[in-house]
N, C-alpha and C positions, 0 to 999 in steps of 0.2 A: 482532391484539391491539388492543383499543380503548384509548384513553388513560385511560379510567376504570379499567381493570384493569391498567394499566401500573404498574411499580414506583414507589415514592415518589421515587427518584432521577430517573426519567424525568419524572414529573409536575412536580417542582421545576424541572428544566431547561426544561420547556415554559413554565412561569411566567416564568422568566428571559427566554426568548425574547419573550414577550408584553410584558414590561417594556421590552426593547430596541426593540421595534416601536412602542411607545406605545399598545398596545392595553389596557393596564391601568396604573393609577397605583400609587404606593407603598403606600397604604392597602389597596387591593384585593389587591396582591401579598402583603402581610403577612397579611391575613385568610385568603386561600386557602392560603398556605403553612403557616400555623398549623394548619389543618385536617388537614394531612398528619402532624402530630405531630412535626415536626422542632424542634430546639432554637431558641429565639427569638433567641438571639444570632447563630446562623448565618443565620437568615432576615433579620434587620436588616442584617447585613454584606453579604449578597448583594444586597439591595435597593439599598443605597447604592452598591455597586460597579457594578451594571448600569445604574443611572441615570447614574452618572458616565461610563460607557462610551458610553451613548446620546448624552449631551450633547456629549461630546468629539468623537465621530465625526461628529455632525451639523455641528458647527462646522468640523471639518477638511474635510469634503467640500463644504461650502458655499463654501469659499474655497481652492480648489486653488492650490498654488504653481506657479510656472513651472518651478521646479527643486527637486529634493531631493538629498540626499547620495547615497542609494542608492534604487534602484527594484528591488523583488523581484517577479517575475512568477510567481504560483502560490502557494497557501497550503497545500499538502499536507504530507507528512511532513517534507520538508526545508525547504520555503519558510517554514513557520510557525516553524521553529527559527531560520533565518537572520534573519527579521524581528525575532524576539524578542531575539536576542543583539545585533543592531545597535542596537535601540531601548534596550537597557540603558545605552548611552552617551547620556546625556540631551541632549548637544549635537549628536547626530547625527539628522538628519531622514530618516525612512524612509517610502516609499510602497510599500504592498503591494497588488498588483492581483490580483483573483480573478474569473475569468469566471463562476463560479457564484454562487448566492445564499446566503441564511441557512442555517445548519446546525442550528438548534434546532427541528427538526421530529420528530414521533413516528416517522416512517419511518426516520429516521437514528438516533434515540436508543434505540429499542427493540432489544434485542440478539438475541432468539431468532429474529426474522424478518428479519434483515439482508439475506438474499439476495433479498428482494423489491424492494430498492432498485436492484438491478442490472437495467438496462434501463428504469428509471423516470425520473422528472423530475430526479433528482440524478446521472444517469449520462450521459456523452457518447454512450454506446451505439454505440461503434465496432465494426466487424466486419472480420475478416481476409478477404482474397480467397478464393474457393472454391479448394480444393486437393485434388488426387488422393490425397495421403497421408492425408486424413481423409474419403475417399469423396466428394469434391467438395462438402463442406460448407463453410459460411462460419462460422468460429468467432467467437463474441462476445468482444469485448475491452472489459471494463468499465473506465471511468476516471471518477473522481469529479468531479462538476460542482456543487460547493458549497464553502463555506468548509471547509477541511480536506481538500479533494481526495479522494484515494483512502481516506484514513483515516476519511472519513464514510460510506463504503459497503462497507468491507471486512469480513472476518470477525473483526476485533479481536484477531488473534493477534500475540503478541510473540515472534518467533523471531529470535534474534540473528544466526544464521549460524554456520557451522563455523569453527574456528580456521584450517583450511587455506584458507578463502575469503580471509581477510584477509592471510594469508601470500602468497597469489597477487597480491592487490592491491599489496602492498608491492613485490613483484618487478616488476610491470608499471609502477608509478610510479617505481621506484627511490627510494623514500622510506619510511623506517621508521615515520613517523607514520601510515601506512596499515596497518601491521602489527598482528597480533593483540594484542601487548602494550599498545600505545597505545590501540587500540580498546577493549580490556577496561577500561582506566582511564576512558575516556569513559563506557562503560556503567555502571560503578560510580558515577560522579559524577552521572549524570542520573537514575538509577533510584530509585524508592521501592518496593522489593520487599517484598511481603507473602506470603512463603512460607517454606520451610525455610531457616534461616540458613546463609549461605555467604559470610562476609565477604571471602574471597579472590576471589570472583567476582561477588557481587551487592551492590548499593548500597542505601542507605536515605536518605529525606529529599529526594530529587531531584524534578524536575518530573514524571517519568514513573511514574505509579502502575501497577504490574503485580502480578498475583497468579495462582496456579493457579486454574482455573475453580472457583468456590466451590460447595460442596454438589453436586458433579458427580453425574450420574445413575449408578445402579448399572451400567448397560451399559458405561460408560466403563471402570470397573475391570475388568469382565469381558473387555473387549477387550485390556487390558494383560495380564491373566492368560493369555489365549489366546496372545498374543505370547510371553510368557515360556515357555509350553509348547513353542514352536518354537526356544527358545534365544536369544531377543531379550531383553536385559536391560531392566529397568524402573528408572526413576529418580524421585526426589521432585521433580525440577525438569527441565523440558524444555530449559532453557538450562544455563549453568554447565558442570559436568564432562561432561555428555552431549554437548556440542558440541565437545569436545576429543578424542573417541574414535571408535570404530568404529560407533557408533549406539546405539539404544535407544528405549524408549517412555516416555511420561509423560502426566500430566494436562496439558492445554494451558495455557500462559501466556496470559492474556487482559488486554486493556485495558477492563475492566468494573469499575465501582464502584457500589454501591447499585443494581444492576440496570440501569444506563444505560451506553451507549457513552461512552468517553472518546476522542474524536478528538484530533488534535494541537493544534488551537486551544484546546481545553479546558485543556490543560496549559501551552501556550506563549503563545498570543495573548491570550486573555481577561484573564489577569493584568496585561497591560500596555496594553490598548486604551484605558485612560483617560488615557494619557500624551499630552501635546500634541506630542510629536515623532514619533508614529506615526499615519499615515493609512491606513486599510483601506477600499478600495473594492470592493464586491461588484458582480457583473454588469458587470464591466469587461473587455471583450474586446480583448486585445492583437492588433493587426494586423501590426506589424512593429517592428523596431528602427530607430532613426534613427542616422545616422553622418555623420562629417566626415572624409573620407580613410579611414584605417584605424582611426579612433577611434569607438567606440560612444558616442553622445551622449545617448541616452534612448530613449523608446518612443512609439509612436503607438497609441492605443487608442480604442475606441468605448465611451461611457458615457452613459447617460441620453439617448440619441438623438443625440449629437454626437460628432464626432471630436476628440480632444485629443492634443496633443503636449507631453510633459513631459520635461525634461532631468534627467540624473543627473550631478551634479558630480563624484562619485567613480566609482561603477560601477553597472552593471546586472547583476542576478543572475537567470538563468533557472532557475526551479524548476517548470516546467509539466508535467513528466513525460516519459517516454521516447517518447511519441507526439507530444505537442504541442511539446516543446522542439526536436526536429529540424525540425519544420515551421516554427517561427518562425525558426530559423537559415537555412533555405533561402529563405524568403520575404524575408529580409534580405540575401541574397547570400552566405551562408556555406554551402558544401556542394560537392557534385560539380559540376564545371563543365558537363558535358554536360547534367545535369538542369536547371541554372539557365538555360543557353542555350536549352533547349527552350521555356521560358516567357518568354524575354526579360528575365530578372532579371539586372541587372548584378552581376558577380562582385566581392565584397569580399574574400573569402578562399576559395581553392579547397581544400576539405577533402573528399576522396572518402569519408572514413569517416562523414560525417553521414548518419544513417539506416540505416547498415549494422550488422551484428553483432547484430541483433534477437534477444533471448532471452526465453523465458517458460517457466513451469512447466506442462506438461500434467498434467491429472488426468483419470482415466477413470471416467465414470459407468457402471460395468458390474458393480458388486457390490451385490446387493440381496437382502435377506431379509425375510420376513414374521414379525412378532412375534405371540405368542398373543393380545395385546390392545393397547390404546392405549399409545403410548410418548411421554409428554410430553417436550417439548424444554426444555432449561435453558441458561442462559448463551448461548453462540453456537451451540448445537446440534452442536458439533464439539469435544467436551470431552477427547478423547484422540487422540494421534497418535504415530507412531513413524517413526524413520529406520533404514534397514537397507541392505545392499548386495545388488545383483542378482547379483554374482559375487565370490568370495573375494579376488581379487587387487587389488581397488580400494583406494586409500588413504583414501577418504572415502565415506560413505554416499551412494548415488545415488537411493534410493527413499524416498518420503515417503508413508506411508499414514495415512488419516484414518478414524475411526469417526464417522459422522454420524447423528444421531437423527431422520433424515427421509430421504426419497428424494432422493439427490443424483445426478441423471441428466442426460444430454444431451437435446436435443429429439427425438432418435431413440429412445434407450433409455427415455425417459419413458413410452412405451406400455406398459411392464411394471409401472408403479406401480399400487398399489392401497392399500387401507386398512392401517394399522398396519405400514408397511414402513420399513426403515432401511437404511443403506448402509455398506459399507467401500469407500473409494475410493482406489486406488493412484495416486500422482503421481510425477513424475520430478523430483528435486531438482537434478540436474546434467545437463540435456539437452545432447546433442551437436549438435542441429539449430540452424541459424542462418537468420534471415530478414532482411528489409530493408523500408524504407519508401520511398515515392516520392510526390512532389507530383502531384496531379491537375490543378492549375492554379495560377495566381498569385493566385487569389481567396482572401483570408485566411479566408473562411467555409466553404470546401470542406475536408472531411476529407482526410487523406492516404490513399494506398493502403497497406494493411498486408499484406505478403506474409510471413506468420508462418512458413511452411514447417514447421508442426508435424508431428513424426514423419518429417520428410524424411530424416533420417539413420537408416539401418537399425539402428544400435546402440540407438536409443531404443525402437524396437519390441521388440527382443530383451529389453531391461531391463524393459519394462512387461509382457511375458509372465510374467516372474518375479514382478512385483508382483501380477498377477492371481492367480497360484498362491498366494502368501502370503496375500492377502486371503481367498481361499476356505478355506484351511486354518484361519485364525483364526476366520472366520465359522462354520465347522462344528465348531469345537473343543468340548471338554467344558465349558470355562468359559462359552461363549456359549449353551449349550443352553437355559437358562431364558428366553432372548430369541428363540428360533428355533422357529417353527412349520414353516417350509419355506424352502429356498433357491430363489430365483427366478433370479438371475443371479450368476455366469456359467454355473453348471452344468458338467457334464463335457465342455466343448468344448475342442478342441485344433486345432493346425495353422491352416489358412486360416480356419476358423470363428472361432477365438479372435482371430486378427488382425483379422478383420472387425468383431468386437465391440469391440475396442480402438479401431479407426478410427471406428466409429459412436459410441462413448461418449466419445471424446476431447473435452475442454473445456479452456479456459484457467483457470488459477488467478488470472488477472488480475494477473500480475506482469511486465508488459513492462519490459525493462531493456536497457542496454548499447548504445544507439543513438547515443551521443556519447561513446565510451569514453575513459577516462583511460589515458594511456600515452605511449610514446616512438617508436612505429613510424609508418609512413606513413598508417595507417588511424586513428590516434588523433586525437581532437578537442580534448581538454583535457590540460594537463600536471598535475603532482602538486599544484599550487596551484589547480587547477580553472580556470585561465585558458584561454580559447579561443585556439587557435593562429591567428596571422596578424592578429589585431585587438587593440586595447587596450580596457581598461575593461569587459570582458565576462567573466563567469564563469558556470559551470553548477553547480547543486547539486540533483540529483535522481537517480533510478535510472538515467537515461541514461548517467551517467559510469562506471557499474560496468564494469570490464574483463571480468568474468564474473559471471553471476548467482550469488547466494548460495544456500546450502543451506537452503532453507525460505522462509517468507513474507518479503517484502521491506520491510515497514513499518519494522522496527527498523534495518536497515542504512541505509535512506534517512534516518532521523533522525541516524545517525552521520555521513552525508555532510554534512548540514546543520551539525552540530556541528563537523566538521572545517573547513568553510569559515569558520564563525564564529571558530574559533581562528586561522585564517590571516589573516582581515581584522582581527582585534583584536590581532594581535601588535604 
């Protein structure tokens, strides 16, 4: 999609980006924004705001301090939240370090083609090690490399997680503040929900704009009708009551407004980036944490061709994600002693759980149908989804199926794609498989080894067989007939042939989590207050601290993690 055909929301955000970069002045901004037909008051306010941000951040970066109260590493779903909440205390000086660059680019902002950003310039483009469980394939692991982290390249889905997820977190942490009741209070406080009213569960007026995919394509409703025909209930809201029960389907909750992506900086960072107590550095690559004895004193990072060391008088918060956060811990001497000894890294805190317990959501690119004609994509092209159980005895839904208005396939199954095709892709919301991360070297620019072990536990393959069956029944249902010319995949395959299709079609939903888990056992890395065991002045706030992956997309629960840490630090 070209920028000239992009929505007004995208074009306006691109103008804001040009204003930040100094590529356009205020008069030019107002003139071009006026041509979009937007309210003049909104245009003028945006011009003043983004000019103030540009001036403030230029001043802050030109005169870096030797010390800040807090240093936050990573600007993703949790890091943006932590930096914002800390900066709201105007006497607190905050440094936010982001390894990626600017987020106001068309390839980030345009919603319908978000998947093209994965593997591109805004993705770290990590890959798991080849694994026999996925036919010796190396599964791509997308991680955002821009302001906003993963929220700048994800599918914009707002999936809160199931009630049972947070009840489990509460037990693991032995802290009721991680339980569903308190988490629900946070969700109500931060949300600006534009859907069916549900005051007991949904909030309004908060930072996080969320709505059901607007003007969803007819095929999305047909998918839900097909699911209903199998006895899977449908709901007006994918979150709320649906995430307190045995499952169901709904139009997808999305972080899209006026046709543009809303990443977390849009909601949390940009509103405060004109404050003189917040410094945001892009393209700042953190190499390691600095320490004195068992106290973390700050960070060492590369920025603008030079190595800088900056101190944190209060604390450092790692929010670099479930792949990069364990790497930084290990490079700084926090991790399994045998791994650290292997590369001659002095041990600061021997924590064998660092990099262990890796969890991710597999999704299978193995359900494909041809439509009678072109099928335009809308919103995030995945406007309907459902949760259900692979077997009746489960307490919580373990399957997560998506209707996708495009071919959503692996590099192997993509050979079956042709014109006018769409997908139903079954995913596993509660995988049993566990992987791990390892350092390749002590070089901070080397990626870690990712041993994802996807489908390594036989129970995951059994569950996904059922997911494929459900996908096929919905795709060939009476409700879907107007959108079906023929079924391409999976077809009537069973046994080893079906297992082979699942292994060849397996992809990551790009939800790596749990590699520095919160808990009280010997493999835990942080406590209930997100303090790293064995050191002082270091906390973690990102998906790595999850004791177990949540049921559904992980963006919203990572925001909760950021909000919880903000509550802890601001007590």
